[in-house]
N, C-alpha and C positions, 0 to 999 in steps of 0.2 A: 308417675315419673319422678325419680329422685332429683331434687333440686338443690341439695345442700352439699357442699364439698367440705368434708371433715379434715382430710389430709391428702396432700399431693402424693401420687404414686410415681415411682421411677419408670423410666423407659423399660427397664428389664422386667419390672413387675407387670406393667401393662402388656408387654409382649408375651409373658408366660400365661396371663389370663386369656389373651387373644388366641394363642395356640390351641387351647383346649376346645375352642369352638370355631376354629378357622374354617371357612368354607372351602369346599373342594372345587375350586374354579381356577382357571388359568388365564392370565392376561396375554395380550399380543402386542408386538412391536408395530408402531406406525412407521411407514416408509416415507422419507422426505427426499425430494430430488431438487436439482437446480441450485444447490448452495455451494458448489465447488469443493465437495468433499468435506465440508465442515459438519460438525455435529449440530443437531437440533434437539433441544431438550427443554424442560421446565415450561411446557406448553400450557395454554389455556384450554378449556373445553371449547368445542366449536360454538360459535355464536352467529346469529343472523345479521348480515349486512348487505344491503342492496339486493335482497332476495336470494342470497346464497350463503352456505355455511362456510365460516372462516375460522381458522386457528391462528393465534399469535404464538410465536415460539422464539426461544433464545437460540441464536446461531453463533457458533464460535469454533475456532480451531481447538484441537485437543490440548495443545500446549500453551494456551493463552486464556486470560480472563477478559480480554477485550472482545465484547460481543455486540451483536446487533439483534434487534427484535424485528422480525419480518412477519408478514401475513401470508398465509397459505390457503389454497383451495384444493379440494380433492378432485383428481382426474384419473379415472381408470384404476382406482385402488391405491394411488399414490398422492401424496401432498406436495404441491409445487408452489413456488412463489406466485402470489397473485399479481397479475400484470398491472403496472402503474400504481401499485400501493406504496405508501410511504415506508421508509425504513428508519428506525430509531436507534441511536447509540445507547442502548439500555440493556439491562439484564432482567430476567424473571417477570415477564409481562402478566398483566391481569386486566380483566374487563368486567364491567357491570353496567346496568342501565338505571339511571336515576331520572324519574319523571319523563321517561321516554327518550332521554338523551344518552348517547354512548359515553361512558367514562372509561378511559384507558390509562394505564400507567405502567411503570417499571422502575427499576433501580438504576440510578445514575451513579457511575463509579468514577472515582478520581484516582489517578495513578501518579506515582512519583515521576518527576520530570526526567530523572536520570536512569530510572529502572522501570521499564514497561511492565514488569511482572509484579511490582510492589504496589499494592493498593493502599492509599493513604486515608480514604474515607468514602462514604456513599450516602445516598439519600433517595427517598421515593419521590418521583415526580408524576404529575397528573395532567392529562389532556382531556378535552371534552369536545363533542360535536355531534351533528346529526348522522354522520357516517364516518367510516375509517378515513376516507380521503379528505375530510374537512376537519380533522382534529386540530385543536389549538391548545397550547399550554395554559393552565389556570392556577396551579398550586404546586408547592413543594413542601416536603416534610423536613423535619430537623435532621441534621447530620447524624449518621449511624442508625437511623430508624428505617428498617425495612417493614414489610408486611402490614402496611396501612390499607385497610379495606373499608368500603362503604356499604351500607345496607339501606334500601328504601323502606321506611317503616309505614308511611302514611301519616295523616293528620299533620302534614307540614313538617315532618321530622325526618332526618337522615341519621342513621346510626353510623358511628365511626369507631372502628377497631384499630388500635395502635400496637406498637411493639417497642417500648422503651428498653434501652440497655445501656449500662446496667441499672438496676433498681436497688439501691443500697448494696447489700452483699449478694444479691441475686443476679444471675447472669443476664436474664431477660424475662419479661413478663408481657402478658397481653393486657391492654387497657381498653376502656370503652367510654365514649361520650356521645353527645348528639349535637347536631347543628340544624338550622332551619333551611339553609340553602347552600349551594356549592361555593358561593362567594365567601362563606364563613369558614371554609377549610383553610386555616392558617397554622403556622408553626406554633404559635402560642396555644391554640386549641389542642393541637396534637401533643404538645409537651406536658400539658396539665391534665390530660385525661386520667381519671382514676383507674388504677390497675385492678385486675381481678385476682385476688389472693388465692393461694393454695392450688394453683394449677400445675406448677412445675417445682421440682426440687431446685434448690438454689444453684446447683452446678449444671442444671439442664436448662433447656430453653425450647421455645416453640413460637408459633405465630399463626394468624389467620391467613388463609389463601383465597377464600371465596365465601360469600354469604348467600343464604337463601331465605326468603320470607316464607315462613311456614303458614299452614292453613289456620292455625290457632293463634296467630299473632307473635309467636316466638320467632327468633332469628336463628336459623340453623347455620353453624359455622363449620366449614371444611378447612382444616388446617394441618399442621405438622407438629410433632414433638420430636426433639432431638437430644442426643446425649453423646458423650465421648468417653472412650475407654483408653486404657494405657496404650501409648504409642500414637495418640491422637486419632484413633480409628473412630469414625463417625457413624452413628446410627440415626436414620431419619425414618419416621413412620407417619403415614397418613392417619389423621384422627378427626373426630367430630365432637362438637358439644353444641348445646343450644342455650340461648340467653333470652330472657323476657325483658323487653325494653322498658316496661313500666316499673317492674319490681327490681330489676337488675339481678334477679336470681339466675343461676346458671347450673347446668348439669355437669357431672364429672366427665372428664375426657375418656373417650373410648377409641381404640385402634380399629381401623377398617380394612387394612391391607398390610402385607409385609413383602419384603423383597423376593422371598422364595415362591411367591405366587405368580411370578413373571418369568419369562424366558431368560436364560443366561445371556450375558452380553458384556461388552467392555466397560471399563470405568475410566474416568478422567485421570484419577490417581488411585493408588492402592488403598488409601484411607477412605475412599468413597464407594466401596463395593457393596455397602448396605444402606444406600440412600434412595429413598423415594420422596419426591417433592410434589405434594398435591398441586395439581393445576386447576382442575375444575370437575364438576359432577353434573351429569345429566340425569334427572329423575324420569322414570318411565311409569306409565299407568298400571303396569302389571306388578308393581311392588319391587322392581329392580332399579338399579341405577348404574350408569357407566362412569367410572372414575378415570380421569385422564391425569397422567403423572409423568414427571421427569424421573429417569432411572440412572443412577450412578453418575450424574452430571455428564452423561454422554448420549443418552437415547430418550425417546418418548414412547410410552406404552399406554394401553387402556385395558380395563377389565370390567366385566359386568358382575356386580355384587348385589346383595340385598340392599334396598334403599335404607341408608343409615339414619335418615331423618324421620322415618315413619314412627318410631317409638316416641319421638318428641311431640308428635301431633296427637298422641292418644289423650 
């Protein structure tokens, strides 16, 4: 397994490489009901809570950035709001389990007091608890930092992936550090995490969306890489890489899906028609995995692909 990153590759280069071996599979749209005609996107993968599978999703009107995160359960092939579940005024939810405890989070967005469409800042916030209905806040990230994710390593360690922006003249980078317990997750720890160099070109960006503890001790990271072309047209691709928590070595980024592998559908805006935002990944025993992703900031889809983490476990 290659573990040295010699030079960052652009979104375009990675996409051209991916197209040469792109799998001949097709995703499907998930159907959400009970949200009053609002969009549901940037979902998590389903996770177990109180004995049933639950998805957290970003819910908002097509013409607004003011969103809620709601929890959904599947009934007769459709996902509907879970009765009596909490609702959070957040964007882009994520979940993980640290030492058996549910850790949930999302992006808290601040709007201009005189213009509800103008975002002034944002930050990642964290909740913890034994179950969804008992979540309590416990940490906040620095202003303008999204994509903070945790990874249970073992040996009393918790890995922490960060996404500082900007970093010198780079738009955004991924950082990594470790803590011993959730109480140590502070703004100072997040702000001072060393960055992983040579993952993105300076004009491009990306972040971690979900972590997986692999069989050989590496941390598998599901994330996204993004770039912008003339006219502010955005391109977001689901990607993976792996990091060894002891050596801090990490593998090159590889794409695992592209927009044309999913059904056509609406976009929140014209500049978001090529956006996939990785939500989560379920690994299966047959060597495949199901990727859950937001699409065009308007829908949520899933697709079955080859397990992208298998090669990191070799």
